N, C-alpha and C positions, 0 to 999 in steps of 0.2 A: 512508679517508674517503669516497671515491667509492662504495665498496661499501655503507657505512652509509647514505649518502644515498639510494642506490638502494632499499635495503630499506625505509627510511623512506617513500619515495614509494609503494612497493607497499602498505605497511601503510595509508597515508593513503587511497589509492584504494580499498582494500578497505573501510575504515571508511566512506568516503563512499558507496560503492555499497550497502553494507549499510543505511545510514541512508536512502538513497534508496528501496531496496526496501521497507523497513518503512513509509515514508511512502506509497509507492504502494499497498501492500497495505491500509493504513488507508483511503485514498481509495476503493479498489475495494470494500472492505467497506461503506463509507458508501453508495456508489452502489447496491450490491446490496441493502442494507437498504431504501433508498428505493424502488427499483423493485419489490422484493418486497412492500413495504407497499402500493404502488399497485396491484399485481396482485391482492393479497389483497383489497383494498378493492373493486376492480372485480369480482372473482370472487364475492364474497359477495352473495347475493340480499338485497335490502332488504325486511325483514319489518316492515311497519308495523302 
């Protein structure tokens, strides 16, 4: 029983860290997109 709960705890922590990593990657991509868009906007010469 102790062994099972230990495995369950490991599995839960793996699931949790995976979810956390996916969430963090999502946030990083959003930030990268925003900063990339800002840089691109600033880099483009304004042709009137």
